[in-house]
N, CA and C atoms as an extended XYZ file, in Angstrom:
543
Properties=species:S:1:pos:R:3:atomname:S:1:resname:S:1:resid:I:1 pbc="F F F"
N         0.811       -1.185        0.000 N   MET     1
C         0.000        0.000        0.000 CA  MET     1
C         0.863        1.262        0.000 C   MET     1
N         1.966        1.209        0.772 N   LYS     2
C         2.837        2.368        0.830 CA  LYS     2
C         3.451        2.646       -0.526 C   LYS     2
N         3.774        1.600       -1.306 N   LYS     3
C         4.378        1.789       -2.607 CA  LYS     3
C         3.390        2.419       -3.577 C   LYS     3
N         2.110        2.048       -3.494 N   ILE     4
C         1.097        2.618       -4.379 CA  ILE     4
C         0.927        4.112       -4.098 C   ILE     4
N         0.871        4.482       -2.823 N   LEU     5
C         0.738        5.899       -2.457 CA  LEU     5
C         1.958        6.687       -2.914 C   LEU     5
N         3.134        6.069       -2.812 N   LEU     6
C         4.351        6.742       -3.254 CA  LEU     6
C         4.302        6.992       -4.761 C   LEU     6
N         3.892        5.973       -5.540 N   PHE     7
C         3.796        6.141       -6.990 CA  PHE     7
C         2.721        7.158       -7.375 C   PHE     7
N         1.591        7.160       -6.667 N   LEU     8
C         0.538        8.143       -6.933 CA  LEU     8
C         1.041        9.558       -6.638 C   LEU     8
N         1.732        9.717       -5.540 N   PHE     9
C         2.273       11.032       -5.190 CA  PHE     9
C         3.293       11.501       -6.235 C   PHE     9
N         4.225       10.626       -6.611 N   LEU    10
C         5.219       10.976       -7.617 CA  LEU    10
C         4.554       11.277       -8.962 C   LEU    10
N         3.525       10.548       -9.301 N   GLY    11
C         2.805       10.799      -10.553 CA  GLY    11
C         2.111       12.155      -10.528 C   GLY    11
N         1.495       12.498       -9.409 N   ALA    12
C         0.813       13.796       -9.299 CA  ALA    12
C         1.827       14.941       -9.390 C   ALA    12
N         2.957       14.819       -8.730 N   VAL    13
C         3.992       15.844       -8.781 CA  VAL    13
C         4.543       15.956      -10.195 C   VAL    13
N         4.803       14.814      -10.840 N   GLY    14
C         5.316       14.832      -12.208 CA  GLY    14
C         4.325       15.443      -13.180 C   GLY    14
N         3.043       15.100      -13.033 N   PHE    15
C         2.016       15.661      -13.914 CA  PHE    15
C         1.914       17.176      -13.724 C   PHE    15
N         1.960       17.637      -12.470 N   THR    16
C         1.865       19.064      -12.191 CA  THR    16
C         3.075       19.802      -12.752 C   THR    16
N         4.252       19.262      -12.557 N   ALA    17
C         5.464       19.908      -13.055 CA  ALA    17
C         5.484       19.936      -14.577 C   ALA    17
N         5.026       18.867      -15.210 N   TYR    18
C         5.032       18.790      -16.673 CA  TYR    18
C         3.985       19.712      -17.290 C   TYR    18
N         2.866       19.915      -16.609 N   SER    19
C         1.778       20.714      -17.180 CA  SER    19
C         2.000       22.219      -17.027 C   SER    19
N         2.984       22.616      -16.229 N   CYS    20
C         3.277       24.044      -16.093 CA  CYS    20
C         3.981       24.551      -17.344 C   CYS    20
N         3.656       25.740      -17.744 N   ASP    21
C         4.358       26.340      -18.877 CA  ASP    21
C         4.814       27.742      -18.502 C   ASP    21
N         5.635       28.308      -19.338 N   ASN    22
C         6.176       29.649      -19.088 CA  ASN    22
C         5.816       30.537      -20.275 C   ASN    22
N         4.534       30.593      -20.591 N   ASP    23
C         4.055       31.343      -21.749 CA  ASP    23
C         3.628       32.767      -21.391 C   ASP    23
N         4.103       33.306      -20.268 N   ASP    24
C         3.677       34.639      -19.838 CA  ASP    24
C         4.734       35.710      -20.086 C   ASP    24
N         5.604       35.491      -21.045 N   ASP    25
C         6.674       36.449      -21.340 CA  ASP    25
C         6.260       37.454      -22.406 C   ASP    25
N         5.043       37.943      -22.341 N   VAL    26
C         4.556       38.908      -23.315 CA  VAL    26
C         5.125       40.279      -22.950 C   VAL    26
N         5.766       40.928      -23.907 N   VAL    27
C         6.345       42.241      -23.688 CA  VAL    27
C         5.406       43.284      -24.285 C   VAL    27
N         5.007       44.227      -23.470 N   VAL    28
C         4.138       45.306      -23.935 CA  VAL    28
C         5.039       46.429      -24.416 C   VAL    28
N         4.922       46.788      -25.695 N   GLN    29
C         5.804       47.789      -26.281 CA  GLN    29
C         5.527       49.198      -25.748 C   GLN    29
N         4.294       49.603      -25.656 N   ASN    30
C         3.929       50.942      -25.181 CA  ASN    30
C         2.933       50.808      -24.036 C   ASN    30
N         3.419       50.529      -22.847 N   PRO    31
C         2.486       50.343      -21.740 CA  PRO    31
C         1.783       51.647      -21.373 C   PRO    31
N         0.562       51.526      -20.933 N   VAL    32
C        -0.200       52.682      -20.492 CA  VAL    32
C        -0.102       52.739      -18.979 C   VAL    32
N         0.377       53.852      -18.487 N   ASP    33
C         0.572       54.045      -17.056 CA  ASP    33
C        -0.511       54.989      -16.558 C   ASP    33
N        -1.436       54.449      -15.762 N   TYR    34
C        -2.580       55.250      -15.335 CA  TYR    34
C        -2.372       55.941      -13.993 C   TYR    34
N        -1.299       55.624      -13.285 N   ASP    35
C        -1.120       56.246      -11.976 CA  ASP    35
C         0.048       57.224      -11.911 C   ASP    35
N         0.764       57.406      -13.000 N   THR    36
C         1.867       58.363      -13.038 CA  THR    36
C         1.506       59.442      -14.051 C   THR    36
N         1.578       60.672      -13.630 N   TYR    37
C         1.243       61.748      -14.553 CA  TYR    37
C         2.200       62.907      -14.356 C   TYR    37
N         2.264       63.726      -15.370 N   SER    38
C         3.159       64.884      -15.335 CA  SER    38
C         2.338       66.142      -15.110 C   SER    38
N         2.964       67.115      -14.498 N   GLU    39
C         2.313       68.398      -14.242 CA  GLU    39
C         3.223       69.516      -14.703 C   GLU    39
N         2.631       70.646      -14.996 N   ALA    40
C         3.412       71.832      -15.350 CA  ALA    40
C         2.656       73.067      -14.885 C   ALA    40
N         3.406       74.063      -14.433 N   PHE    41
C         2.811       75.348      -14.075 CA  PHE    41
C         3.880       76.421      -14.233 C   PHE    41
N         3.425       77.644      -14.399 N   ASP    42
C         4.328       78.788      -14.560 CA  ASP    42
C         4.454       79.546      -13.253 C   ASP    42
N         5.623       80.149      -13.055 N   ILE    43
C         5.830       81.043      -11.913 CA  ILE    43
C         6.553       82.287      -12.405 C   ILE    43
N         6.207       83.410      -11.814 N   SER    44
C         6.920       84.679      -12.027 CA  SER    44
C         7.398       85.124      -10.656 C   SER    44
N         8.512       84.578      -10.208 N   PRO    45
C         8.920       84.772       -8.813 CA  PRO    45
C         9.477       86.152       -8.508 C   PRO    45
N         9.325       86.524       -7.254 N   ASN    46
C         9.984       87.699       -6.703 CA  ASN    46
C        11.198       87.178       -5.943 C   ASN    46
N        12.367       87.448       -6.491 N   PHE    47
C        13.599       86.960       -5.896 CA  PHE    47
C        14.019       87.835       -4.729 C   PHE    47
N        14.595       87.197       -3.721 N   SER    48
C        15.132       87.911       -2.564 CA  SER    48
C        16.643       87.965       -2.673 C   SER    48
N        17.203       89.117       -2.301 N   MET    49
C        18.649       89.271       -2.358 CA  MET    49
C        19.295       88.537       -1.188 C   MET    49
N        20.242       87.673       -1.482 N   VAL    50
C        21.038       87.007       -0.457 CA  VAL    50
C        22.347       87.770       -0.300 C   VAL    50
N        22.993       88.062       -1.422 N   THR    51
C        24.165       88.942       -1.476 CA  THR    51
C        24.005       89.804       -2.724 C   THR    51
N        24.947       90.688       -2.967 N   ASN    52
C        24.898       91.558       -4.138 CA  ASN    52
C        24.907       90.746       -5.440 C   ASN    52
N        25.456       89.537       -5.390 N   ASN    53
C        25.583       88.718       -6.586 CA  ASN    53
C        24.755       87.433       -6.520 C   ASN    53
N        23.854       87.329       -5.570 N   LEU    54
C        23.031       86.128       -5.440 CA  LEU    54
C        21.605       86.498       -5.049 C   LEU    54
N        20.662       86.053       -5.868 N   TYR    55
C        19.236       86.225       -5.581 CA  TYR    55
C        18.602       84.845       -5.548 C   TYR    55
N        17.586       84.681       -4.672 N   ARG    56
C        17.006       83.355       -4.440 CA  ARG    56
C        15.482       83.444       -4.351 C   ARG    56
N        14.847       82.371       -4.842 N   PHE    57
C        13.400       82.197       -4.721 CA  PHE    57
C        13.149       80.771       -4.243 C   PHE    57
N        12.322       80.637       -3.202 N   LYS    58
C        11.945       79.320       -2.678 CA  LYS    58
C        10.431       79.187       -2.742 C   LYS    58
N         9.985       77.987       -3.082 N   ASP    59
C         8.555       77.726       -3.155 CA  ASP    59
C         8.289       76.286       -2.741 C   ASP    59
N         7.213       76.088       -1.976 N   ASP    60
C         6.814       74.749       -1.568 CA  ASP    60
C         5.726       74.235       -2.505 C   ASP    60
N         5.718       72.930       -2.720 N   PHE    61
C         4.672       72.309       -3.520 CA  PHE    61
C         3.406       72.178       -2.686 C   PHE    61
N         2.257       72.179       -3.361 N   LYS    62
C         0.981       72.025       -2.647 CA  LYS    62
C         0.905       70.671       -1.971 C   LYS    62
N         1.445       69.665       -2.635 N   LYS    63
C         1.529       68.331       -2.038 CA  LYS    63
C         2.911       67.782       -2.360 C   LYS    63
N         3.477       66.976       -1.462 N   PRO    64
C         4.824       66.444       -1.703 CA  PRO    64
C         4.859       65.589       -2.974 C   PRO    64
N         6.002       65.613       -3.631 N   LEU    65
C         6.192       64.797       -4.818 CA  LEU    65
C         6.376       63.337       -4.443 C   LEU    65
N         6.135       62.471       -5.385 N   VAL    66
C         6.463       61.065       -5.229 CA  VAL    66
C         7.982       60.971       -5.300 C   VAL    66
N         8.564       60.050       -4.560 N   GLU    67
C        10.026       59.931       -4.493 CA  GLU    67
C        10.661       59.801       -5.874 C   GLU    67
N         9.950       59.217       -6.828 N   SER    68
C        10.559       58.979       -8.138 CA  SER    68
C        10.288       60.096       -9.141 C   SER    68
N         9.706       61.217       -8.705 N   ASP    69
C         9.457       62.332       -9.615 CA  ASP    69
C        10.704       63.201       -9.774 C   ASP    69
N        10.793       63.824      -10.935 N   VAL    70
C        11.883       64.742      -11.237 CA  VAL    70
C        11.273       66.087      -11.594 C   VAL    70
N        11.886       67.156      -11.136 N   VAL    71
C        11.427       68.505      -11.460 CA  VAL    71
C        12.373       69.102      -12.489 C   VAL    71
N        11.803       69.581      -13.578 N   LEU    72
C        12.554       70.293      -14.606 CA  LEU    72
C        12.076       71.734      -14.582 C   LEU    72
N        12.981       72.683      -14.665 N   ILE    73
C        12.584       74.087      -14.694 CA  ILE    73
C        13.157       74.720      -15.950 C   ILE    73
N        12.264       75.370      -16.679 N   TYR    74
C        12.626       76.065      -17.908 CA  TYR    74
C        12.402       77.556      -17.696 C   TYR    74
N        13.302       78.374      -18.244 N   MET    75
C        13.161       79.823      -18.178 CA  MET    75
C        12.804       80.331      -19.570 C   MET    75
N        11.815       81.227      -19.623 N   GLN    76
C        11.454       81.816      -20.909 CA  GLN    76
C        12.531       82.831      -21.281 C   GLN    76
N        13.166       82.607      -22.441 N   ILE    77
C        14.266       83.480      -22.865 CA  ILE    77
C        13.879       84.348      -24.052 C   ILE    77
N        12.622       84.311      -24.456 N   GLY    78
C        12.169       85.111      -25.590 CA  GLY    78
C        10.976       84.441      -26.258 C   GLY    78
N        10.696       84.886      -27.475 N   THR    79
C         9.617       84.291      -28.247 CA  THR    79
C        10.090       84.068      -29.682 C   THR    79
N         9.409       83.165      -30.340 N   ASP    80
C         9.689       82.877      -31.747 CA  ASP    80
C         8.346       82.804      -32.457 C   ASP    80
N         8.004       83.860      -33.195 N   GLY    81
C         6.720       83.896      -33.883 CA  GLY    81
C         5.550       83.885      -32.921 C   GLY    81
N         5.714       84.463      -31.755 N   GLY    82
C         4.646       84.506      -30.764 CA  GLY    82
C         4.695       83.356      -29.768 C   GLY    82
N         5.390       82.289      -30.098 N   ALA    83
C         5.505       81.151      -29.185 CA  ALA    83
C         6.699       81.368      -28.258 C   ALA    83
N         6.517       81.091      -26.967 N   PRO    84
C         7.637       81.295      -26.033 CA  PRO    84
C         8.778       80.315      -26.296 C   PRO    84
N         9.992       80.778      -26.070 N   LEU    85
C        11.179       79.931      -26.147 CA  LEU    85
C        11.612       79.607      -24.718 C   LEU    85
N        11.802       78.325      -24.434 N   TRP    86
C        12.141       77.877      -23.090 CA  TRP    86
C        13.531       77.269      -23.085 C   TRP    86
N        14.291       77.593      -22.042 N   LYS    87
C        15.646       77.067      -21.869 CA  LYS    87
C        15.703       76.327      -20.540 C   LYS    87
N        16.180       75.089      -20.573 N   LEU    88
C        16.281       74.278      -19.363 CA  LEU    88
C        17.377       74.826      -18.448 C   LEU    88
N        17.060       74.922      -17.150 N   LEU    89
C        18.068       75.294      -16.166 CA  LEU    89
C        18.871       74.049      -15.816 C   LEU    89
N        20.141       74.149      -15.501 N   PRO    90
C        20.924       75.362      -15.342 CA  PRO    90
C        21.206       76.021      -16.687 C   PRO    90
N        21.258       77.334      -16.639 N   TYR    91
C        21.454       78.130      -17.838 CA  TYR    91
C        22.376       79.292      -17.493 C   TYR    91
N        23.314       79.575      -18.368 N   THR    92
C        24.230       80.699      -18.175 CA  THR    92
C        23.968       81.739      -19.245 C   THR    92
N        23.731       82.973      -18.809 N   SER    93
C        23.528       84.093      -19.722 CA  SER    93
C        24.755       84.988      -19.630 C   SER    93
N        25.389       85.210      -20.767 N   TYR    94
C        26.571       86.066      -20.776 CA  TYR    94
C        26.155       87.516      -20.993 C   TYR    94
N        26.725       88.416      -20.225 N   VAL    95
C        26.386       89.832      -20.276 CA  VAL    95
C        26.973       90.412      -21.562 C   VAL    95
N        26.102       90.995      -22.415 N   PRO    96
C        26.614       91.543      -23.675 CA  PRO    96
C        27.541       92.738      -23.436 C   PRO    96
N        28.548       92.835      -24.238 N   LEU    97
C        29.516       93.942      -24.225 CA  LEU    97
C        30.232       94.099      -22.891 C   LEU    97
N        30.344       93.007      -22.128 N   SER    98
C        31.043       93.130      -20.844 CA  SER    98
C        32.539       92.939      -21.063 C   SER    98
N        33.344       93.775      -20.455 N   PRO    99
C        34.797       93.679      -20.665 CA  PRO    99
C        35.424       92.458      -19.996 C   PRO    99
N        34.779       91.909      -18.976 N   ASN   100
C        35.365       90.802      -18.210 CA  ASN   100
C        34.665       89.466      -18.452 C   ASN   100
N        33.910       89.346      -19.543 N   ASN   101
C        33.150       88.121      -19.823 CA  ASN   101
C        32.263       87.724      -18.646 C   ASN   101
N        31.551       88.682      -18.105 N   GLU   102
C        30.690       88.406      -16.967 CA  GLU   102
C        29.508       87.538      -17.398 C   GLU   102
N        29.047       86.748      -16.435 N   ALA   103
C        27.957       85.827      -16.715 CA  ALA   103
C        26.987       85.805      -15.544 C   ALA   103
N        25.745       85.447      -15.858 N   VAL   104
C        24.706       85.265      -14.848 CA  VAL   104
C        24.237       83.826      -14.956 C   VAL   104
N        24.279       83.108      -13.855 N   ASP   105
C        23.879       81.700      -13.821 CA  ASP   105
C        22.514       81.551      -13.180 C   ASP   105
N        21.669       80.751      -13.829 N   TYR   106
C        20.340       80.412      -13.331 CA  TYR   106
C        20.374       78.915      -13.015 C   TYR   106
N        20.250       78.578      -11.741 N   ILE   107
C        20.305       77.179      -11.323 CA  ILE   107
C        19.150       76.884      -10.369 C   ILE   107
N        18.868       75.620      -10.170 N   TYR   108
C        17.785       75.269       -9.255 CA  TYR   108
C        18.098       73.970       -8.526 C   TYR   108
N        17.438       73.791       -7.404 N   ASP   109
C        17.454       72.566       -6.616 CA  ASP   109
C        16.009       72.230       -6.301 C   ASP   109
N        15.748       70.952       -6.099 N   PHE   110
C        14.405       70.573       -5.679 CA  PHE   110
C        14.469       69.414       -4.710 C   PHE   110
N        13.440       69.321       -3.912 N   SER   111
C        13.234       68.173       -3.037 CA  SER   111
C        11.799       67.734       -3.257 C   SER   111
N        11.358       66.747       -2.528 N   LYS   112
C         9.968       66.322       -2.708 CA  LYS   112
C         8.986       67.348       -2.131 C   LYS   112
N         9.505       68.342       -1.404 N   PHE   113
C         8.636       69.333       -0.781 CA  PHE   113
C         8.632       70.691       -1.473 C   PHE   113
N         9.649       71.003       -2.276 N   GLY   114
C         9.677       72.320       -2.907 CA  GLY   114
C        10.861       72.506       -3.827 C   GLY   114
N        10.965       73.727       -4.334 N   VAL   115
C        11.987       74.067       -5.309 CA  VAL   115
C        12.650       75.384       -4.913 C   VAL   115
N        13.939       75.514       -5.238 N   THR   116
C        14.689       76.746       -5.014 CA  THR   116
C        15.375       77.129       -6.316 C   THR   116
N        15.204       78.386       -6.731 N   ILE   117
C        15.887       78.903       -7.911 CA  ILE   117
C        16.884       79.949       -7.434 C   ILE   117
N        18.130       79.800       -7.856 N   ASN   118
C        19.194       80.751       -7.520 CA  ASN   118
C        19.672       81.438       -8.787 C   ASN   118
N        19.884       82.737       -8.686 N   ILE   119
C        20.489       83.511       -9.764 CA  ILE   119
C        21.731       84.147       -9.174 C   ILE   119
N        22.895       83.784       -9.721 N   ASN   120
C        24.130       84.387       -9.222 CA  ASN   120
C        24.984       84.854      -10.388 C   ASN   120
N        25.831       85.822      -10.099 N   SER   121
C        26.627       86.438      -11.159 CA  SER   121
C        28.099       86.428      -10.802 C   SER   121
N        28.895       86.809      -11.789 N   SER   122
C        30.337       86.953      -11.583 CA  SER   122
C        30.586       87.967      -10.472 C   SER   122
N        31.746       87.869       -9.858 N   ALA   123
C        32.080       88.759       -8.746 CA  ALA   123
C        32.109       90.220       -9.168 C   ALA   123
N        32.408       90.495      -10.415 N   THR   124
C        32.527       91.883      -10.872 CA  THR   124
C        31.224       92.431      -11.449 C   THR   124
N        30.177       91.610      -11.518 N   PHE   125
C        28.907       92.048      -12.093 CA  PHE   125
C        27.847       92.073      -11.005 C   PHE   125
N        27.244       93.217      -10.778 N   SER   126
C        26.261       93.384       -9.716 CA  SER   126
C        24.850       93.137      -10.242 C   SER   126
N        24.195       92.131       -9.688 N   LEU   127
C        22.786       91.889      -10.039 CA  LEU   127
C        21.900       93.004       -9.498 C   LEU   127
N        22.274       93.567       -8.350 N   THR   128
C        21.493       94.643       -7.755 CA  THR   128
C        21.430       95.842       -8.697 C   THR   128
N        22.506       96.141       -9.373 N   ALA   129
C        22.539       97.268      -10.314 CA  ALA   129
C        21.915       96.911      -11.670 C   ALA   129
N        21.630       95.632      -11.897 N   ASN   130
C        21.056       95.167      -13.166 CA  ASN   130
C        19.852       94.271      -12.900 C   ASN   130
N        18.735       94.841      -12.434 N   PRO   131
C        17.586       94.025      -12.027 CA  PRO   131
C        16.908       93.270      -13.175 C   PRO   131
N        17.196       93.616      -14.413 N   GLY   132
C        16.602       92.898      -15.537 CA  GLY   132
C        16.985       91.436      -15.593 C   GLY   132
N        18.020       91.058      -14.862 N   TYR   133
C        18.453       89.662      -14.851 CA  TYR   133
C        17.683       88.822      -13.838 C   TYR   133
N        16.916       89.457      -12.962 N   TYR   134
C        16.140       88.671      -11.999 CA  TYR   134
C        14.691       89.143      -11.861 C   TYR   134
N        14.335       90.291      -12.367 N   GLN   135
C        12.952       90.754      -12.290 CA  GLN   135
C        12.217       90.467      -13.594 C   GLN   135
N        10.921       90.156      -13.473 N   GLY   136
C        10.086       89.954      -14.645 CA  GLY   136
C        10.378       88.673      -15.406 C   GLY   136
N        10.981       87.697      -14.771 N   LYS   137
C        11.291       86.423      -15.413 CA  LYS   137
C        10.130       85.453      -15.231 C   LYS   137
N         9.899       84.629      -16.239 N   THR   138
C         8.883       83.588      -16.165 CA  THR   138
C         9.570       82.235      -16.273 C   THR   138
N         9.222       81.362      -15.356 N   PHE   139
C         9.770       80.012      -15.327 CA  PHE   139
C         8.629       79.013      -15.442 C   PHE   139
N         8.881       77.922      -16.110 N   ARG   140
C         7.894       76.840      -16.202 CA  ARG   140
C         8.448       75.646      -15.441 C   ARG   140
N         7.698       75.216      -14.447 N   VAL   141
C         8.067       74.075      -13.613 CA  VAL   141
C         7.328       72.857      -14.158 C   VAL   141
N         8.080       71.824      -14.526 N   VAL   142
C         7.501       70.611      -15.093 CA  VAL   142
C         7.928       69.439      -14.222 C   VAL   142
N         6.950       68.701      -13.717 N   THR   143
C         7.209       67.522      -12.904 CA  THR   143
C         6.949       66.293      -13.751 C   THR   143
N         7.949       65.439      -13.864 N   VAL   144
C         7.820       64.230      -14.673 CA  VAL   144
C         8.287       63.031      -13.854 C   VAL   144
N         7.793       61.845      -14.206 N   PRO   145
C         8.269       60.653      -13.495 CA  PRO   145
C         9.682       60.302      -13.925 C   PRO   145
N        10.509       59.933      -12.961 N   ALA   146
C        11.888       59.561      -13.288 CA  ALA   146
C        11.930       58.190      -13.924 C   ALA   146
N        11.030       57.328      -13.513 N   LYS   147
C        10.986       55.973      -14.051 CA  LYS   147
C         9.763       55.862      -14.946 C   LYS   147
N         9.994       55.693      -16.237 N   THR   148
C         8.872       55.601      -17.163 CA  THR   148
C         8.429       54.174      -17.393 C   THR   148
N         9.268       53.196      -17.087 N   GLY   149
C         8.895       51.810      -17.280 CA  GLY   149
C         9.008       51.350      -18.718 C   GLY   149
N         9.283       52.233      -19.638 N   VAL   150
C         9.349       51.871      -21.048 CA  VAL   150
C        10.719       51.322      -21.391 C   VAL   150
N        11.755       51.930      -20.857 N   SER   151
C        13.110       51.548      -21.223 CA  SER   151
C        13.890       51.171      -19.976 C   SER   151
N        14.647       50.104      -20.070 N   LYS   152
C        15.459       49.697      -18.926 CA  LYS   152
C        16.885       50.213      -19.051 C   LYS   152
N        17.161       50.976      -20.088 N   SER   153
C        18.512       51.501      -20.273 CA  SER   153
C        18.686       52.748      -19.418 C   SER   153
N        19.933       53.163      -19.265 N   ALA   154
C        20.245       54.348      -18.476 CA  ALA   154
C        19.991       55.631      -19.260 C   ALA   154
N        19.694       55.514      -20.535 N   VAL   155
C        19.466       56.679      -21.381 CA  VAL   155
C        18.048       57.191      -21.150 C   VAL   155
N        17.906       58.500      -20.996 N   ALA   156
C        16.588       59.101      -20.791 CA  ALA   156
C        15.725       58.863      -22.030 C   ALA   156
N        14.423       58.667      -21.850 N   PRO   157
C        13.551       58.396      -22.992 CA  PRO   157
C        13.295       59.628      -23.864 C   PRO   157
N        13.683       60.794      -23.372 N   VAL   158
C        13.438       62.029      -24.101 CA  VAL   158
C        14.557       63.015      -23.776 C   VAL   158
N        14.828       63.923      -24.692 N   ASP   159
C        15.845       64.954      -24.470 CA  ASP   159
C        15.225       66.050      -23.603 C   ASP   159
N        15.590       66.076      -22.318 N   TYR   160
C        14.986       67.023      -21.383 CA  TYR   160
C        15.333       68.468      -21.702 C   TYR   160
N        16.411       68.714      -22.422 N   SER   161
C        16.760       70.090      -22.761 CA  SER   161
C        15.844       70.659      -23.840 C   SER   161
N        15.121       69.803      -24.545 N   ASP   162
C        14.175       70.232      -25.578 CA  ASP   162
C        12.767       70.266      -24.981 C   ASP   162
N        12.326       71.455      -24.619 N   TYR   163
C        11.032       71.622      -23.951 CA  TYR   163
C         9.886       70.986      -24.751 C   TYR   163
N         9.862       71.220      -26.055 N   ASN   164
C         8.759       70.692      -26.884 CA  ASN   164
C         8.738       69.172      -26.894 C   ASN   164
N         9.903       68.533      -26.860 N   SER   165
C         9.959       67.072      -26.802 CA  SER   165
C         9.405       66.551      -25.477 C   SER   165
N         9.727       67.236      -24.396 N   VAL   166
C         9.240       66.830      -23.073 CA  VAL   166
C         7.721       66.938      -23.015 C   VAL   166
N         7.181       68.053      -23.494 N   ILE   167
C         5.732       68.263      -23.477 CA  ILE   167
C         5.034       67.190      -24.304 C   ILE   167
N         5.583       66.884      -25.457 N   LYS   168
C         4.981       65.878      -26.337 CA  LYS   168
C         5.083       64.486      -25.717 C   LYS   168
N         6.261       64.123      -25.219 N   TYR   169
C         6.473       62.779      -24.675 CA  TYR   169
C         5.571       62.500      -23.476 C   TYR   169
N         5.418       63.488      -22.589 N   TYR   170
C         4.625       63.286      -21.372 CA  TYR   170
C         3.171       63.735      -21.537 C   TYR   170
N         2.755       64.048      -22.743 N   ASN   171
C         1.364       64.429      -23.047 CA  ASN   171
C         0.856       65.543      -22.140 C   ASN   171
N         1.623       66.599      -22.006 N   ILE   172
C         1.220       67.738      -21.184 CA  ILE   172
C         0.463       68.715      -22.066 C   ILE   172
N        -0.740       69.041      -21.649 N   ASP   173
C        -1.598       69.962      -22.390 CA  ASP   173
C        -1.223       71.392      -22.000 C   ASP   173
N        -0.545       72.097      -22.916 N   GLU   174
C        -0.077       73.451      -22.616 CA  GLU   174
C        -1.223       74.430      -22.365 C   GLU   174
N        -2.380       74.157      -22.918 N   SER   175
C        -3.507       75.074      -22.708 CA  SER   175
C        -3.999       75.041      -21.261 C   SER   175
N        -3.604       74.020      -20.506 N   ARG   176
C        -4.037       73.905      -19.111 CA  ARG   176
C        -2.994       74.412      -18.118 C   ARG   176
N        -1.835       74.842      -18.622 N   ILE   177
C        -0.775       75.345      -17.738 CA  ILE   177
C        -1.161       76.740      -17.243 C   ILE   177
N        -1.132       76.898      -15.921 N   GLN   178
C        -1.533       78.158      -15.319 CA  GLN   178
C        -0.391       78.770      -14.514 C   GLN   178
N        -0.492       80.065      -14.298 N   LEU   179
C         0.460       80.772      -13.479 CA  LEU   179
C         0.135       80.501      -12.010 C   LEU   179
N         1.102       80.005      -11.278 N   LYS   180
C         0.907       79.706       -9.856 CA  LYS   180
C         1.076       80.997       -9.067 C   LYS   180
N         0.164       81.240       -8.167 N   ASN   181
C         0.239       82.426       -7.304 CA  ASN   181
C         0.997       82.134       -6.048 C   ASN   181
């Protein structure tokens, strides 16, 4: 009797192991992600002077970001046929006709709670005496997921320095972008 039970058990295990297959390796080329979305909004910040050559703006997000989100900040540097031209920060603007090749740097930092934009200049160039470099500027803050799930390579799925590519890739509706107060 013990031998019959042993053979029945071995047969059941063998049948179960043989009937299993590994046919679930379907790769989805363009997965639809319903819980990750991108946001964008404009800001026209009032910068505070830290030193004669450093101005700063800090802003908190309405809700904390997801740990895997990335913040991109673009500065409007002009227009082309009525459409705004955006430049990804960090960005260096060289002072025209300056004898010492002075420059103004626009940089930013972000955390899951907020963003900081710094504008600093060469030691010989005073931002205080040249408020056009920090007043009346418009920035576009774009939050995108760092992990898209589409590509496992280390290469970004889109060129972040090209604002139009980012908007297209993440399906951001520019008509819904508003100025944040």
